[in-house]
SEVO-617766 format. One record per residue (C-alpha): z, x, y; residue in one letter; residue number from 1. Coordinates in pm, 1 decimal, always signed. Last residue first. Example, Ala and Ser with C-alpha at 12.3 -4.5 7.8 and 13.67 -1.06 7.14 Angstrom:
# SEVO-617766
> +714.0, +1367.0, -106.0, S, 2
> +780.0, +1230.0, -450.0, A, 1
//
This chain:
# SEVO-617766
> +937.3, -3571.4, +460.3, D, 76
> +967.8, -3598.5, +83.0, E, 75
> +975.6, -3288.1, -129.9, R, 74
> +971.8, -3312.8, -507.7, G, 73
> +642.2, -3128.2, -539.0, P, 72
> +545.2, -2953.2, -216.3, W, 71
> +280.3, -3137.2, -14.7, S, 70
> +528.1, -3348.3, +176.5, G, 69
> +426.9, -3212.3, +512.3, F, 68
> +105.1, -3016.0, +545.6, G, 67
> -79.1, -2780.1, +317.9, K, 66
> +183.0, -2525.0, +232.5, R, 65
> +201.4, -2149.7, +212.9, T, 64
> +453.7, -1892.8, +99.7, A, 63
> +406.8, -1517.0, +87.2, A, 62
> +633.5, -1250.5, -54.9, L, 61
> +538.1, -885.4, -22.5, T, 60
> +668.0, -614.4, -249.1, Y, 59
> +794.4, -256.4, -243.0, S, 58
> +1013.9, -136.1, -524.8, T, 57
> +1237.6, +159.6, -457.8, K, 56
> +1279.3, +422.1, -726.9, G, 55
> +1202.1, +714.7, -496.9, A, 54
> +865.3, +762.8, -667.1, Q, 53
> +790.8, +393.4, -613.1, Q, 52
> +874.3, +422.9, -243.4, A, 51
> +646.9, +726.8, -220.4, L, 50
> +361.7, +535.2, -383.5, D, 49
> +407.7, +236.1, -152.4, G, 48
> +411.9, +460.5, +154.7, A, 47
> +97.6, +637.1, +31.4, M, 46
> -83.1, +303.9, -4.5, S, 45
> +6.9, +204.7, +350.4, A, 44
> -104.6, +545.1, +477.3, L, 43
> -432.4, +506.2, +286.7, L, 42
> -501.7, +180.4, +468.0, A, 41
> -427.1, +350.3, +800.7, R, 40
> -671.8, +629.9, +714.8, M, 39
> -940.2, +377.2, +623.4, S, 38
> -891.1, +206.5, +960.2, E, 37
> -906.2, +540.9, +1140.9, L, 36
> -1256.2, +577.1, +1002.9, S, 35
> -1477.6, +763.5, +757.1, Q, 34
> -1217.2, +1019.1, +650.0, Y, 33
> -1265.4, +1396.4, +649.0, T, 32
> -1044.7, +1573.9, +394.9, V, 31
> -923.8, +1931.9, +407.9, S, 30
> -757.0, +2099.2, +110.1, R, 29
> -472.4, +2329.4, +17.1, R, 28
> -414.2, +2297.3, -356.3, P, 27
> -123.6, +2281.1, -369.9, P, 26
> -117.0, +2124.9, -121.2, G, 25
> -113.0, +2201.6, +250.1, D, 24
> -315.8, +1891.4, +337.5, Y, 23
> -566.0, +1936.0, +618.6, T, 22
> -676.9, +1612.6, +782.9, V, 21
> -1013.1, +1535.5, +942.1, T, 20
> -1066.1, +1201.9, +1120.7, L, 19
> -896.4, +1283.6, +1450.5, V, 18
> -734.7, +1013.7, +1664.7, G, 17
> -419.8, +1207.1, +1758.8, S, 16
> -182.0, +954.2, +1607.1, G, 15
> -405.3, +908.6, +1302.5, V, 14
> -404.6, +1285.2, +1246.1, A, 13
> -27.4, +1308.9, +1283.9, A, 12
> +22.1, +1018.5, +1044.3, K, 11
> -203.4, +1188.9, +788.5, L, 10
> -8.3, +1514.1, +807.0, A, 9
> +326.7, +1330.7, +783.8, D, 8
> +212.3, +1134.6, +479.6, V, 7
> +98.3, +1452.0, +305.6, D, 6
> +429.9, +1623.7, +392.5, A, 5
> +616.5, +1323.4, +245.0, Q, 4
> +438.3, +1395.6, -80.9, T, 3
> +162.7, +1208.3, -258.9, W, 2
> +93.4, +1204.5, -632.0, M, 1
//
């Protein structure tokens, strides 16, 4: 389970470009990530977890189409 302090520590590391983050815990621990990209992906996951803990649901809605008139019942 992540805390806001964990998110803040990771954001600070990403902002400064370092790959090692120390989380205060408990337990206190240091983690070295492989890349800034992996850290950004973890930040997105952390944000979703924190939103869930707060009772907020996070979702993404996507819509696609393959040209005009491709949706059933639609005439262009």
